[in-house]
C-alpha positions in Angstrom: 0.0 0.0 0.0 2.8 2.3 0.9 4.7 1.6 -2.3 1.5 2.3 -4.3 1.1 5.6 -2.6 4.7 6.6 -3.2 4.3 5.6 -6.8 1.2 7.8 -7.2 3.0 10.7 -5.4 5.9 10.4 -7.9 3.5 10.3 -10.8 1.6 13.3 -9.4 4.9 15.2 -9.0 5.8 14.3 -12.6 2.4 15.5 -13.9 2.6 18.8 -12.0 6.1 19.4 -13.4 4.9 18.7 -16.9 2.0 21.1 -16.3 4.4 23.9 -15.2 6.5 23.3 -18.3 3.5 23.5 -20.5 2.2 26.7 -18.9 5.7 28.2 -19.4 5.6 27.3 -23.1 2.1 28.6 -23.4 3.2 31.9 -21.9 6.2 32.1 -24.3 3.8 31.4 -27.2 1.5 34.2 -26.0 4.5 36.6 -25.9 5.5 35.6 -29.4 2.0 36.1 -30.7 1.9 39.5 -29.0 5.2 40.5 -30.6 3.9 39.3 -34.0 0.8 41.4 -33.6 2.9 44.5 -32.8 4.9 43.8 -36.0 1.7 43.4 -38.0 0.5 46.7 -36.6 3.7 48.5 -37.4 3.8 47.0 -41.0 0.2 48.1 -41.5 1.0 51.6 -40.4 4.0 51.7 -42.7 1.9 50.5 -45.6 -0.7 53.2 -44.9 2.1 55.8 -44.7 3.5 54.9 -48.1 0.4 53.7 -49.9 -0.5 57.2 -51.2 3.0 58.0 -52.4 4.0 57.8 -56.0 7.2 56.2 -57.0 9.3 59.3 -56.8 7.9 60.3 -53.4 8.6 56.8 -52.1 12.2 57.0 -53.4 12.7 60.4 -51.7 11.3 59.0 -48.5 13.5 56.0 -48.6 16.6 58.1 -49.3 15.8 60.3 -46.3 15.5 57.2 -44.1 18.8 55.8 -45.4 20.5 59.1 -44.8 19.1 59.3 -41.3 20.4 55.7 -40.6 23.8 56.7 -42.0 24.0 59.7 -39.7 23.1 57.5 -36.7 25.8 55.0 -37.8 28.4 57.8 -38.1 27.4 59.1 -34.7 28.1 55.7 -33.2 31.5 55.3 -34.9 32.5 58.9 -34.6 34.1 61.1 -37.3 37.6 60.0 -36.3 36.7 56.3 -36.6 36.4 56.7 -40.4 39.8 58.3 -40.8 41.7 55.0 -41.5 39.1 54.2 -44.2 39.5 57.6 -45.8 43.2 57.2 -45.9 43.0 53.7 -47.4 40.5 54.8 -50.1 42.7 57.9 -50.9 45.8 55.7 -51.2 44.0 53.2 -53.5 42.6 56.0 -55.6 46.0 57.7 -55.9 47.7 54.5 -57.3 48.5 54.9 -61.0 47.9 51.2 -61.7 44.3 51.4 -60.5 41.8 53.2 -62.8 39.1 54.8 -60.7 36.3 56.3 -62.8 35.1 59.8 -62.0 31.6 58.5 -61.2 32.9 55.8 -58.9 31.1 55.4 -55.6 32.0 53.6 -52.3 29.3 52.3 -50.0 30.0 51.3 -46.5 27.7 49.4 -44.2 28.3 49.4 -40.5 26.8 46.1 -39.2 26.6 44.1 -36.0 27.5 40.4 -35.9 23.9 39.3 -36.2 23.5 41.2 -39.4 26.7 39.9 -40.9 25.7 36.4 -39.8 22.4 36.8 -41.6 24.2 38.0 -44.8 26.7 35.1 -44.6 23.8 32.6 -44.1 21.8 34.0 -47.0 24.6 34.6 -49.5 27.5 32.4 -48.5 25.8 29.4 -46.9 27.8 30.0 -43.7 25.6 30.5 -40.7 28.2 32.5 -38.6 29.5 36.0 -38.4 32.9 36.7 -39.9 35.6 39.2 -39.0 34.8 41.4 -41.9 36.9 44.4 -40.6 40.0 42.1 -40.5 39.4 40.9 -44.0 38.8 44.4 -45.3 42.0 45.7 -43.5 44.0 42.8 -45.1 42.7 43.5 -48.6 43.3 47.2 -48.3 46.8 46.7 -46.9 47.5 44.4 -49.9 46.2 47.1 -52.3 48.0 49.9 -50.6 51.3 48.2 -50.0 51.4 46.4 -53.4 
């Protein structure tokens, strides 16, 4: 009789633990659904905002947003943080063996590891961040010191 009671107690404890686990999962699902709803609301508001714009107005709006993002990135890096890149680009452009067209353009994206990992996953089939600054520095040094 005692063994049966102990067995039932253990079973009851196991069921209660499983119930707590399921309640935790249910709460996580509710939070995810809430976040998804917030994203849907934001996307809907964004669509409403741009729905009445013609192509040119949408392009201007996008360029303003890109410019604002770039200013925020520059503020994070600081003006002096770009100086090594400026020197490297100037050195490459000054080399007589490299033809740089007058209309040439350089784009720079400041990204965190998560963004770089996403790009690597999508375009390189490597689901990990890479030390892009190290690779860029090495390439620029080869170009400059060549």
